[in-house]
N, C-alpha and C positions, 0 to 999 in steps of 0.2 A: 317316537311322536314328536312331532315339532310344533311348537306352540308361537303363537305372534302375540306379545305381550305390548299392550299399549298404556298409553297415559303414564310413560314413567317420568319421574320427577328430574329437573334437569341437572342436578348435581349425581345422579346415580353412576354407579362404575359397572363395568362388567362382572366384577368381583361380588359386588351387592346382590347383582340379580342371581347369579351363580349360587350365592349363599341361601337366599330365598327358596328357591328350588331344590338345593341340596338337602334342605331340611326333611324333604318328602323322598328321596330317593338319589340315584345316581345320575348325574347331569353331564352328558355328552360332549355339549359344546354350548356356548353362550356369544351372541353378537349385538351389539347396538351400533347400529348405521349411524356415521357422523356426517355432518354437511360438508360438503365441498366448495372451496372458493374458486374464483376464476384460476385457471392454471392447475387445478386439481390438487391442490393443499389442503388438508381438513382444516376447518375452522375450530374443532374442538366439541361445537355444539353438537349434540344429538337430534334425530327427528322426533323424538317423543315416542318411540317403540322400538321392541327389539325382538330377538328369536332366541329362543330354548331348545335344544333338542336332548329328549332322555329316551333312551331306547326301551326300559322295561315299560310295558303297557301299563301294569296295574300300578306302578310308582308314579308314573305320568297321570293317570285317573286321579289319583290321591293329591297331586300338586296341583291340578284343576281344579277340584272340589276345594282345595285349602286356600289357593290365592286368588281366584277369580273375585273381584269386586272388595279385595281385602286391602287395606291400606299399606302402602310401602313409601316411606320417605315423604308422608303427607298428602300422597295421592292415591285414590282407589284405583288398583289396577284392574286392567281388562285383559283376560288371559282367554285365547281362543286356540283351538286347533288350527295350523297351518297347513296349506296344501304343499307336500314336499315337492312335488313337481315343479311346483312355480315358485319355491325358496330362492329368492334371489341370492347373489354372490356377492360380497362386499368386499373390497380390497382396503385395507388399512395401511 
């Protein structure tokens, strides 16, 4: 199951997001898209959302129930199921 995780704090790292979800099961991948400057270089700032993939449906449901509307880094997360067919691919 792929999750769209919104309202991420500005200083969060992919490792932080992975750790939050890994407390509830195995995480396959995590990505937090970064802003691009003119010329294609990353500015380092993220867009306030990310994606987390968990393969086990039971673990994914537990993570969703445990993390949606819960604080992380001082912000209340918004965790929603994302449509995998429309999951964007970001190149870092």
